[in-house]
C-alpha positions as CSV (number, residue, x, y, z in Angstrom):
1,M,-69.4,-1.7,56.0
2,K,-70.7,-1.9,52.5
3,K,-67.9,0.5,51.4
4,L,-65.2,-1.7,52.9
5,H,-66.7,-4.7,51.1
6,I,-66.5,-2.9,47.8
7,S,-62.9,-1.9,48.5
8,L,-61.8,-5.3,49.2
9,I,-63.5,-6.6,46.1
10,A,-61.7,-3.9,44.1
11,V,-58.3,-4.7,45.5
12,A,-58.8,-8.4,44.9
13,A,-59.8,-7.7,41.3
14,I,-56.7,-5.6,40.7
15,M,-54.5,-8.2,42.3
16,L,-56.1,-10.9,40.1
17,L,-55.7,-8.7,37.0
18,G,-52.1,-8.0,38.0
19,S,-51.4,-11.7,38.4
20,L,-53.0,-12.6,35.1
21,L,-51.0,-9.8,33.4
22,F,-47.8,-10.9,35.0
23,G,-48.4,-14.5,34.1
24,Y,-49.2,-13.5,30.5
25,L,-46.1,-11.4,30.3
26,H,-44.0,-14.2,31.7
27,L,-45.4,-16.6,29.2
28,Y,-44.9,-14.0,26.4
29,V,-41.3,-13.3,27.1
30,N,-40.3,-16.8,27.8
31,Q,-41.9,-18.5,24.9
32,G,-39.3,-20.4,22.8
33,T,-40.6,-19.3,19.5
34,I,-39.6,-16.7,17.0
35,P,-41.9,-13.6,17.0
36,K,-44.6,-13.7,14.3
37,D,-44.2,-12.3,10.8
38,V,-40.4,-12.6,10.9
39,Q,-38.6,-13.7,7.8
40,L,-35.0,-14.5,7.0
41,S,-33.9,-13.9,3.4
42,G,-37.3,-14.9,2.0
43,W,-37.8,-17.8,4.5
44,Q,-40.8,-17.3,6.8
45,V,-39.5,-18.2,10.3
46,G,-42.1,-16.5,12.5
47,G,-43.6,-18.8,15.1
48,M,-40.9,-21.5,14.7
49,K,-39.2,-22.8,17.8
50,S,-35.7,-21.3,18.2
51,E,-34.0,-24.6,18.6
52,D,-35.6,-26.1,15.6
53,L,-35.0,-23.0,13.5
54,L,-31.3,-23.0,14.3
55,K,-30.9,-26.6,13.2
56,K,-32.8,-25.9,10.0
57,L,-30.8,-22.7,9.4
58,N,-27.5,-24.6,9.6
59,N,-28.8,-27.1,7.2
60,R,-30.0,-24.5,4.7
61,L,-26.8,-22.5,4.9
62,R,-24.8,-25.6,4.1
63,Q,-27.2,-26.5,1.3
64,L,-26.6,-23.1,-0.3
65,E,-22.8,-23.7,0.0
66,Q,-23.2,-27.0,-1.7
67,L,-25.1,-25.7,-4.7
68,P,-23.3,-26.8,-7.9
69,L,-21.4,-24.3,-10.0
70,S,-20.5,-25.0,-13.6
71,L,-17.5,-23.1,-15.1
72,Q,-17.6,-23.3,-18.8
73,M,-15.5,-22.3,-21.8
74,E,-17.4,-23.1,-24.9
75,H,-14.8,-21.5,-27.3
76,Q,-11.6,-23.0,-25.9
77,N,-12.5,-26.7,-26.1
78,I,-11.8,-27.1,-22.4
79,P,-14.0,-29.5,-20.4
80,N,-16.5,-27.9,-18.0
81,I,-15.4,-27.6,-14.4
82,T,-18.1,-28.4,-11.8
83,L,-17.6,-27.1,-8.3
84,T,-19.7,-26.4,-5.2
85,L,-20.1,-22.9,-4.2
86,S,-18.1,-23.8,-1.1
87,E,-15.2,-25.1,-3.3
88,A,-15.4,-21.8,-5.2
89,G,-14.8,-19.8,-2.0
90,V,-18.5,-18.8,-1.2
91,R,-19.6,-19.0,2.5
92,Y,-23.0,-18.2,4.0
93,E,-23.5,-17.0,7.6
94,A,-26.4,-15.5,9.7
95,D,-24.5,-14.4,12.7
96,S,-26.6,-11.3,13.3
97,F,-29.8,-13.3,13.3
98,R,-28.3,-15.9,15.6
99,E,-27.3,-13.2,18.1
100,A,-30.8,-11.7,17.9
101,I,-32.4,-15.0,18.8
102,A,-30.1,-15.5,21.7
103,Q,-30.9,-12.0,22.9
104,L,-34.6,-13.0,23.2
105,Q,-33.7,-15.0,26.3
106,K,-31.3,-12.6,28.0
107,G,-31.8,-9.7,30.5
108,S,-34.6,-8.8,32.7
109,M,-38.3,-9.5,32.0
110,L,-38.8,-5.9,30.9
111,A,-35.7,-6.0,28.7
112,R,-36.9,-9.2,27.1
113,L,-40.4,-7.9,26.7
114,S,-39.1,-4.8,24.9
115,Y,-36.7,-6.8,22.8
116,R,-39.4,-9.3,21.7
117,W,-42.0,-6.6,21.1
118,N,-39.6,-4.6,18.9
119,F,-38.0,-7.6,17.2
120,Q,-37.0,-6.8,13.6
121,S,-39.2,-8.5,11.0
122,N,-36.8,-8.7,8.1
123,W,-33.4,-10.3,8.3
124,S,-30.7,-11.3,5.7
125,I,-28.1,-13.8,5.5
126,T,-24.5,-12.7,4.9
127,T,-22.3,-13.9,2.1
128,Y,-18.5,-14.1,2.1
129,V,-16.2,-14.9,-0.9
130,D,-12.6,-16.1,-0.5
131,P,-11.1,-15.8,-4.0
132,E,-8.0,-17.7,-3.1
133,L,-10.0,-20.9,-2.9
134,L,-11.2,-20.6,-6.5
135,K,-7.7,-19.4,-7.6
136,S,-6.2,-22.6,-6.1
137,K,-8.5,-24.6,-8.3
138,L,-7.8,-22.5,-11.5
139,S,-4.1,-22.1,-10.6
140,P,-1.4,-20.7,-12.8
141,A,-0.4,-24.3,-13.5
142,W,-4.0,-25.0,-14.6
143,E,-3.8,-22.0,-16.9
144,K,-0.5,-23.1,-18.4
145,K,-1.8,-26.6,-19.1
146,N,-5.0,-25.4,-20.7
147,F,-4.0,-22.1,-22.3
148,G,-0.3,-22.6,-23.0
149,V,2.8,-20.9,-21.7
150,I,3.6,-17.1,-22.2
151,V,7.1,-17.0,-23.6
152,N,9.3,-13.9,-24.0
153,A,10.9,-13.2,-27.3
154,S,14.6,-13.9,-27.4
155,R,17.6,-12.7,-29.4
156,R,20.6,-14.8,-30.3
157,I,23.7,-14.3,-32.4
158,A,23.7,-16.9,-35.2
159,E,26.5,-18.0,-37.6
160,M,28.0,-15.2,-39.6
161,D,27.2,-12.9,-36.7
162,Q,23.6,-12.4,-37.7
163,V,21.2,-11.1,-35.0
164,V,18.3,-13.6,-35.0
165,Y,15.0,-13.2,-33.1
166,T,12.6,-15.9,-31.8
167,P,9.1,-14.4,-31.6
168,E,7.2,-14.1,-28.3
169,K,4.2,-16.3,-27.5
170,S,1.0,-14.9,-26.0
171,A,-1.5,-16.9,-24.3
172,A,-5.0,-16.7,-22.8
173,R,-5.4,-16.2,-19.1
174,L,-8.4,-15.9,-16.8
175,D,-9.8,-12.4,-16.3
176,W,-10.0,-12.7,-12.5
177,K,-11.7,-9.3,-11.9
178,T,-14.5,-10.1,-14.3
179,L,-14.8,-13.7,-13.0
180,L,-15.1,-12.7,-9.4
181,S,-17.7,-10.1,-10.4
182,K,-19.7,-12.7,-12.3
183,L,-19.5,-15.0,-9.2
184,T,-20.7,-12.3,-6.9
185,L,-23.7,-11.6,-9.2
186,I,-24.7,-15.3,-9.7
187,F,-24.7,-16.9,-6.3
188,P,-28.0,-16.7,-4.4
189,R,-28.4,-14.3,-1.5
190,D,-31.6,-15.9,-0.2
191,F,-33.1,-19.3,0.4
192,T,-35.0,-19.4,-2.9
193,F,-32.9,-22.3,-4.1
194,V,-33.2,-24.5,-1.1
195,T,-35.8,-26.0,1.2
196,D,-35.6,-28.0,4.4
197,T,-35.4,-31.2,2.3
198,A,-34.0,-30.4,-1.2
199,T,-32.1,-28.0,-3.4
200,T,-32.4,-27.0,-7.0
201,E,-30.7,-29.6,-9.4
202,S,-29.9,-27.0,-12.0
203,P,-26.3,-25.8,-11.5
204,L,-25.3,-22.2,-11.6
205,T,-23.4,-21.5,-14.7
206,I,-20.5,-19.0,-15.4
207,E,-18.7,-18.7,-18.8
208,L,-15.2,-18.2,-17.8
209,P,-13.9,-14.8,-19.0
210,I,-10.4,-14.7,-20.5
211,T,-8.0,-12.1,-21.6
212,I,-4.9,-12.4,-23.9
213,K,-1.8,-11.8,-22.0
214,H,1.4,-10.8,-23.8
215,P,4.9,-11.3,-22.5
216,N,7.0,-8.5,-21.2
217,I,9.7,-8.9,-23.9
218,T,8.6,-8.9,-27.5
219,V,10.5,-8.9,-30.8
220,N,9.5,-5.3,-31.2
221,S,10.8,-4.3,-27.8
222,L,14.1,-6.1,-28.5
223,K,14.5,-4.4,-31.9
224,Q,13.9,-1.0,-30.2
225,E,17.1,-1.7,-28.1
226,G,19.0,-1.2,-31.3
227,I,21.2,-4.3,-31.2
228,E,21.0,-4.5,-35.1
229,R,24.3,-6.0,-36.2
230,K,27.9,-6.6,-35.3
231,I,29.6,-3.2,-35.3
232,T,33.2,-4.2,-34.5
233,E,35.4,-7.2,-33.8
234,F,38.9,-7.3,-32.3
235,S,41.2,-10.2,-31.5
236,T,44.5,-10.8,-29.6
237,T,46.5,-14.0,-29.5
238,L,47.5,-16.2,-26.6
239,F,50.1,-18.4,-28.5
240,S,52.8,-18.1,-25.8
241,S,50.5,-18.2,-22.9
242,S,50.6,-20.9,-20.1
243,S,47.7,-23.0,-19.3
244,G,47.0,-21.0,-16.1
245,R,47.0,-17.7,-18.1
246,I,44.7,-19.1,-20.8
247,F,42.4,-20.2,-18.0
248,N,42.3,-16.7,-16.5
249,V,41.7,-15.1,-19.8
250,N,38.8,-17.5,-20.5
251,S,37.4,-16.8,-17.0
252,A,37.2,-13.0,-17.6
253,A,36.0,-13.5,-21.2
254,Q,33.1,-15.6,-19.9
255,A,32.1,-12.9,-17.5
256,V,32.2,-10.3,-20.3
257,N,30.3,-12.6,-22.8
258,G,26.7,-11.7,-23.1
259,M,26.9,-8.3,-21.3
260,I,24.4,-5.8,-22.3
261,I,25.4,-2.1,-21.7
262,K,22.4,0.3,-21.7
263,P,22.6,3.7,-23.4
264,G,24.7,6.0,-21.2
265,E,25.8,3.1,-18.9
266,D,29.4,2.3,-18.1
267,F,31.2,-0.9,-18.8
268,D,33.1,-1.5,-15.5
269,Y,35.9,-4.0,-15.7
270,S,36.2,-4.3,-11.8
271,K,32.7,-5.8,-11.7
272,V,33.7,-8.2,-14.5
273,I,36.7,-9.4,-12.5
274,E,34.5,-9.7,-9.3
275,Q,32.0,-11.9,-11.3
276,A,34.7,-14.0,-12.9
277,E,36.5,-14.6,-9.6
278,S,33.2,-15.6,-7.9
279,K,31.8,-17.7,-10.8
280,Y,34.8,-19.2,-12.5
281,G,37.9,-18.6,-10.3
282,F,41.5,-17.8,-11.4
283,Q,44.7,-19.8,-11.5
284,E,48.3,-19.2,-11.0
285,A,50.0,-17.2,-13.8
286,P,52.6,-14.5,-13.9
287,V,51.4,-11.0,-12.9
288,I,53.2,-7.6,-13.0
289,I,54.7,-6.2,-9.8
290,N,56.8,-3.0,-9.9
291,G,57.4,-3.4,-13.5
292,K,58.4,-6.9,-13.4
293,L,56.7,-10.3,-14.0
294,A,56.2,-12.2,-10.9
295,P,54.3,-15.3,-9.8
296,G,50.7,-14.4,-8.9
297,I,47.0,-15.4,-9.2
298,G,44.9,-14.2,-12.1
299,G,47.7,-13.3,-14.6
300,G,46.4,-12.5,-18.0
301,I,43.1,-10.9,-17.1
302,C,44.3,-7.5,-18.6
303,Q,44.3,-9.2,-22.1
304,V,40.6,-9.1,-21.8
305,S,40.4,-5.5,-20.7
306,S,42.8,-4.5,-23.4
307,T,41.0,-6.4,-26.2
308,V,37.6,-4.7,-25.1
309,Y,39.4,-1.4,-24.9
310,N,40.5,-1.7,-28.6
311,A,36.9,-2.6,-29.6
312,A,35.5,0.4,-27.7
313,V,38.0,2.9,-29.3
314,R,37.1,1.5,-32.7
315,T,33.4,2.2,-32.2
316,G,34.0,5.7,-30.8
317,M,32.9,4.9,-27.3
318,E,33.8,7.4,-24.5
319,I,36.7,6.1,-22.5
320,V,36.1,7.0,-18.9
321,E,39.0,5.3,-17.2
322,R,42.1,3.6,-18.6
323,R,45.8,3.2,-18.0
324,N,48.5,1.4,-19.8
325,H,50.6,-1.4,-18.3
326,S,53.8,-0.4,-16.5
327,I,55.7,-2.5,-19.1
328,P,54.9,-3.4,-22.7
329,V,52.7,-6.4,-23.4
330,S,53.4,-8.9,-26.2
331,Y,49.8,-9.1,-27.7
332,L,49.3,-5.4,-28.5
333,P,51.3,-2.4,-29.9
334,L,52.5,0.1,-27.4
335,G,49.8,2.6,-26.3
336,Q,46.9,0.3,-27.1
337,D,46.6,-1.7,-23.9
338,A,44.5,-1.3,-20.8
339,T,45.7,-2.7,-17.4
340,F,43.9,-3.4,-14.3
341,A,44.8,-3.6,-10.6
342,S,42.2,-4.4,-8.0
343,G,41.4,-1.3,-5.9
344,S,43.7,1.0,-7.8
345,I,43.5,0.8,-11.6
346,N,40.2,0.2,-13.5
347,F,39.1,0.2,-17.1
348,R,35.7,1.8,-17.9
349,F,34.0,3.1,-20.9
350,K,30.5,4.7,-21.5
351,N,28.1,3.5,-24.1
352,N,27.4,6.6,-26.0
353,T,25.7,5.2,-29.0
354,G,22.2,6.0,-27.7
355,K,21.2,2.4,-28.1
356,Y,21.9,-0.9,-26.2
357,L,25.3,-2.6,-26.7
358,L,25.8,-6.4,-26.6
359,I,29.3,-7.7,-26.0
360,H,30.5,-11.2,-26.9
361,A,33.8,-12.5,-25.9
362,A,35.4,-16.0,-26.4
363,V,38.6,-17.8,-26.4
364,E,39.1,-20.2,-29.3
365,D,42.3,-21.7,-30.8
366,R,44.5,-19.6,-28.4
367,T,42.8,-16.4,-29.7
368,L,40.6,-14.0,-27.7
369,T,37.9,-12.4,-29.7
370,V,35.7,-9.5,-28.6
371,K,32.6,-8.5,-30.7
372,F,30.3,-5.6,-30.2
373,Y,26.7,-5.7,-31.5
374,G,24.6,-2.6,-31.6
375,T,23.9,0.5,-33.7
376,F,26.7,2.2,-35.6
377,R,26.9,4.2,-38.8
378,K,28.0,2.0,-41.6
379,D,29.9,4.9,-43.4
380,T,32.0,5.6,-40.2
381,Q,35.2,3.9,-39.1
382,Y,37.6,4.4,-36.3
383,T,41.2,3.2,-36.1
384,M,44.2,3.6,-33.7
385,E,47.6,4.9,-34.4
386,S,50.4,4.9,-31.8
387,V,53.7,6.9,-32.1
388,T,56.7,6.5,-29.8
389,V,57.8,10.0,-29.0
390,A,60.7,9.2,-26.7
391,T,62.7,6.3,-25.4
392,L,63.8,6.1,-21.7
393,P,67.3,4.6,-21.1
394,A,67.5,1.8,-18.6
395,P,68.9,3.1,-15.3
396,N,71.8,1.3,-13.5
397,K,71.0,-0.3,-10.2
398,Y,74.1,-1.3,-8.2
399,V,74.4,-4.1,-5.7
400,Q,77.4,-5.0,-3.6
401,N,79.5,-8.1,-4.1
402,A,82.6,-8.4,-1.9
403,T,84.1,-11.2,-4.1
404,L,84.7,-8.7,-6.9
405,A,88.0,-7.0,-7.2
406,V,88.2,-3.4,-6.3
407,G,87.3,-1.2,-9.3
408,T,85.6,-4.0,-11.2
409,Q,81.9,-4.6,-11.8
410,E,79.7,-7.3,-13.2
411,V,76.4,-7.0,-15.1
412,L,74.0,-9.3,-13.5
413,Q,70.9,-8.3,-15.6
414,D,70.5,-6.3,-18.8
415,G,68.0,-3.5,-18.5
416,K,65.3,-2.6,-20.8
417,I,64.5,0.8,-22.2
418,G,61.2,2.5,-21.5
419,Y,59.0,4.4,-23.9
420,I,56.7,7.4,-24.1
421,V,54.0,6.8,-26.6
422,E,51.2,8.9,-27.9
423,T,48.1,7.2,-29.3
424,F,45.5,8.8,-31.7
425,Q,42.0,7.8,-32.6
426,V,41.5,8.4,-36.3
427,K,37.9,8.8,-37.6
428,K,37.0,8.1,-41.2
429,V,33.8,8.7,-43.0
430,D,33.4,7.0,-46.4
431,G,37.1,6.2,-46.3
432,A,38.3,9.9,-45.8
433,V,39.9,11.0,-42.6
434,V,37.7,13.6,-40.9
435,D,39.3,13.7,-37.4
436,K,42.4,12.6,-35.5
437,T,42.4,13.0,-31.8
438,R,45.1,12.1,-29.3
439,I,43.5,9.8,-26.7
440,S,46.5,8.9,-24.6
441,R,50.1,9.7,-23.7
442,D,51.5,6.6,-22.0
443,T,54.8,5.9,-20.3
444,Y,56.3,2.4,-20.0
445,R,59.0,2.5,-17.3
446,P,62.4,1.3,-18.2
447,Q,63.8,-1.8,-16.3
448,N,66.9,-1.5,-14.3
449,R,70.3,-2.7,-15.5
450,L,71.5,-4.6,-12.5
451,I,75.3,-4.3,-11.8
452,A,77.4,-5.9,-9.0
453,V,80.3,-3.8,-7.6
454,H,82.9,-4.3,-4.9
455,P,81.7,-2.7,-1.5
456,E,84.1,0.2,-1.5
457,P,83.3,3.9,-0.9
458,N,82.5,5.9,-4.0
459,N,81.7,2.9,-6.1
460,N,80.0,4.7,-8.8
461,G,77.5,6.2,-6.5
462,A,75.9,2.9,-5.6
463,T,72.9,3.8,-3.4
464,P,69.8,1.7,-2.6
465,S,66.9,2.5,-4.8
466,P,63.7,3.8,-3.0
467,P,61.1,1.1,-2.6
468,L,58.3,1.1,-5.1
469,E,54.6,0.8,-4.3
470,S,53.7,-2.9,-4.9
471,I,50.7,-2.8,-7.2
472,V,49.7,-6.2,-8.8
473,E,48.9,-5.5,-12.4
474,D,47.4,-8.0,-14.8
475,G,46.2,-10.2,-12.0
476,I,44.4,-10.1,-8.7
477,S,47.0,-11.1,-6.1
478,T,50.4,-12.7,-5.3
479,P,50.5,-16.3,-4.2
């Protein structure tokens, strides 16, 4: 009996101890405070109620973001800029710590017991920097206003064909890499600067770092292109041209004007015509079709290609592609013209000077003038000489006219003879001829002599002429 009594007492004691232990553990894991000896970025938070701590944490994080930041430029005579860290793109968070606090109240009792017992004692806040916010305050417009505008050097052709340069302008600009590095080093990473009720009054200070930015185009870089002086000039007249033809010549000249041809690059007249048509347009003026003048659009554009051709030959450029007109032109000697027909005939030359080439073209007082500016030996000169090596008689073309008497004929249109012309490029050094090279052998087709005859058999072999391919020269299209 005595043993039974002792056993009951022991069981009761164990149950009591178990209940007490369970109650203690229940109170331990469900307490609403932070474990002891826990600190967050230098702030002792152990023992604080979780709800109160989270409110104070939000307040302190916002206090950090509202710390004043003074951006100074002592040597630029620019007023100091005062921002908050938040306005400078700095943001503070404590997401990991918040999640850890929430975890204290989650899971089974054993899980919460283990988590609270092993709760980390040292925590840190996290800092994020968004540089775009600060860049929006110190924008490129702000930099231009306070430091000035960066201006490229420029080149222009002044009176008397002088090449004149306007110097570039450099200006200070913010060194963003250094500035962001300074910002990262200066902003606080703990709560030293703040309390629950106040923040430090002394602003954080950064001396804005600057660097001098130079423009991409400088006088030196322009001079290295080699556009030193006018190297040639060639003109053709438009005295007998209609207003539409003058308009077309001017359109093409404007497209050529200001072109810069890089070393080894081709001047391509087809691209000139594309630009002129798109930007300025063309008007009605006679074009050449099958060796005859006919109404069309863009008549006169070959005067520009021909004038440029003469300038190119006179500076020793490599002629890549060129053909003469099918009939002589009034503004140049035979053999010295360069025609153009969209899609079939082009004019191209290669800049072989080893330097950049600037082309100016303008119509003034019914005269088209093309000038080349670049690098060219002053002791060297190129000229052109053309020689007619053969004339081609005008062929007869017969048409039938029943009103004429048998055996008679009537000349309706006089023909024109054609020519075979050879053109030479003559090179002179110090006035002495050192080379003479044939650069073209051109044929100008004769134009038919039109004769009407009575429609009888064997009337001088009158047969219809085969149709010619209709190519629009010296223009872009027919009406």
